[in-house]
KOLNU-336926 format. One line per 8 residues: number of its first residue (from 1); for each residue y, x, z of N, C-alpha, C. Coordinates in steps of 0.001 Angstrom, whole numbers, plus 500000, padded with zeros to 6 digits. Last residue first. Example, Ala and Ser with C-alpha at 12.3 -4.5 7.8 and 13.67 -1.06 7.14 Angstrom:
<atoms>
2> 497750:512850:507080:498940:513670:507140:500030:512900:507870  494310:513190:507800:495500:512300:507800:496700:513200:507800
</atoms>
This chain:
<atoms>
76> 479466:491761:485106:478494:491585:484086:479034:490778:482982  481055:494361:486951:481123:492889:486445:480141:492974:485412  481271:496501:488511:480242:495838:488403:480164:494566:487915  483415:498006:488579:483721:497110:489354:482303:496307:489544  482803:499891:486298:483058:500387:487822:482947:499270:488869  483174:497890:484259:481912:498630:484533:481871:499277:485892  485726:497308:484354:484768:496358:484577:483381:496928:484913  486728:499806:483657:487159:499162:484926:486068:498239:485405
68> 485940:500215:481053:485676:501178:482082:485758:500724:483523  487038:497925:479762:485636:498078:479888:485282:499057:480927  489960:498141:480148:489273:497107:480913:487713:497417:480889  491467:501387:480804:490911:500389:479783:490049:499466:480526  492451:502991:482539:493343:502701:481595:492898:501703:480511  492102:502883:486087:491279:502910:484746:492639:502494:483692  491934:504192:489307:492831:503709:488149:492048:503932:487069  490439:503239:492576:490414:504117:491414:491348:503326:490144
60> 490237:503234:495943:490932:502687:494895:491116:503652:493668  487785:502929:498509:488555:503663:497482:489154:502804:496408  487254:500957:500378:486977:502314:500779:487610:503209:499785  487618:497811:501759:487967:498665:500510:487873:500002:501110  484683:496160:503184:486016:496869:503254:486215:497570:502026  482133:495063:503114:483322:494295:503273:484589:494744:503484  480676:497459:502675:480713:496795:504091:481869:495896:504063  482662:498392:500186:481497:498734:500924:481610:498056:502360
52> 484353:498478:497249:484180:497698:498503:482753:498115:498746  487050:499575:495256:485674:499818:495584:485383:499267:497126  489114:498258:493229:488997:498495:494756:487649:498428:495051  490367:499470:490471:489072:498885:490840:489136:499147:492255  493199:498752:488148:492837:499266:489440:491427:498422:489766  494314:499221:484968:493537:498506:485806:493118:499162:487147  497522:498553:483114:496248:499501:483680:495486:498543:484643  500034:498790:480665:498797:497933:481304:497614:498746:481786
44> 503093:500153:481220:501667:500336:480983:500987:498992:481330  506187:501980:480046:505321:500715:480701:503933:500842:480342  506277:505398:481218:506328:504491:480356:505593:503111:480671  508009:508326:482306:507394:507030:482715:507491:506278:481381  509780:510533:481876:508307:510636:481834:507554:509568:482188  512501:509202:483666:511896:510330:482953:510391:510178:483054  513819:506204:483313:512761:506944:484199:512218:507944:483299  515611:504498:481828:516035:505934:482251:515135:506728:483103
36> 514909:501437:482942:515333:502268:481897:515829:503538:482510  511841:501288:485315:513303:500832:484736:513784:501820:483684  508685:500248:483955:509480:501118:484622:511127:500927:484419  506224:498004:484455:507451:498085:483616:508403:499055:484415  502762:497222:484300:503832:497818:484812:504972:498165:484078  500206:494892:484975:501333:495131:483829:502502:495840:484547  496970:495043:485912:498299:495153:486184:499154:495564:485003  493905:493633:487119:494687:494119:485936:496043:494102:486272
28> 491515:494693:489319:492724:494186:489327:493511:494788:488085  488232:494240:490345:489043:494546:489397:490397:493948:489356  486488:495110:493361:487430:494067:492739:488412:494709:491775  482895:496050:493423:484456:495997:493870:485119:494933:493097  480253:495746:492678:480778:497031:493437:482268:497010:493762  479963:493251:491505:479104:493575:492537:479640:495057:493283  483305:491900:491230:481950:492164:490717:481102:492648:491869  485952:489625:490597:485168:490201:491643:483878:490518:491119
20> 489196:490080:489386:487727:489436:489098:486891:490337:490080  492443:489056:488264:491703:489656:489650:490214:489056:489398  495235:489944:486324:493959:489390:486515:493240:489883:487719  497885:490698:486338:497376:489966:485160:496085:489262:485392  500459:491368:488669:499059:491221:488480:498636:490199:487290  503285:493374:487666:502602:491896:487650:501217:492063:487708  505999:495266:488719:504615:495146:488301:504110:493701:488684  508571:497485:488098:508348:495956:488179:506707:495962:487840
12> 510484:499835:489853:509309:499547:489008:508801:498155:489287  512318:500961:491533:512815:499966:490538:511642:499585:489567  511634:502533:493538:512251:503197:492493:512536:502188:491440  510143:500756:495328:511550:501282:495837:512167:501843:494573  507914:500543:493916:508613:499274:494060:509998:499816:494359  506711:503174:494636:507137:502874:493345:507998:501695:492968  506171:502764:497319:507238:503975:496908:507713:503454:495429  504466:500541:497564:505898:500529:498017:506742:501599:497566
4> 502205:501820:496515:502783:500612:495721:504307:500401:496254  501767:503581:498393:501761:504137:497032:502742:502976:496210  501185:501876:500725:502156:502946:500642:502667:503571:499372  498758:500839:500096:499978:499914:499913:501251:500766:499960
</atoms>
């Protein structure tokens, strides 16, 4: 959550585009828009997979494509 708070403080706008639960974790689709003039940053559609073990998130991984994220989350 601290990571998200830091980038939101920089003026980044993010929208959750989807949430799906698989056998290994939760896939979260994100659309991120950086403010004008941000160096080395570009708008992106990306995916986070919240890996779950014993009903707790133990790792968050970023993926640039849906297929890889879905596989990691255990979606069929």
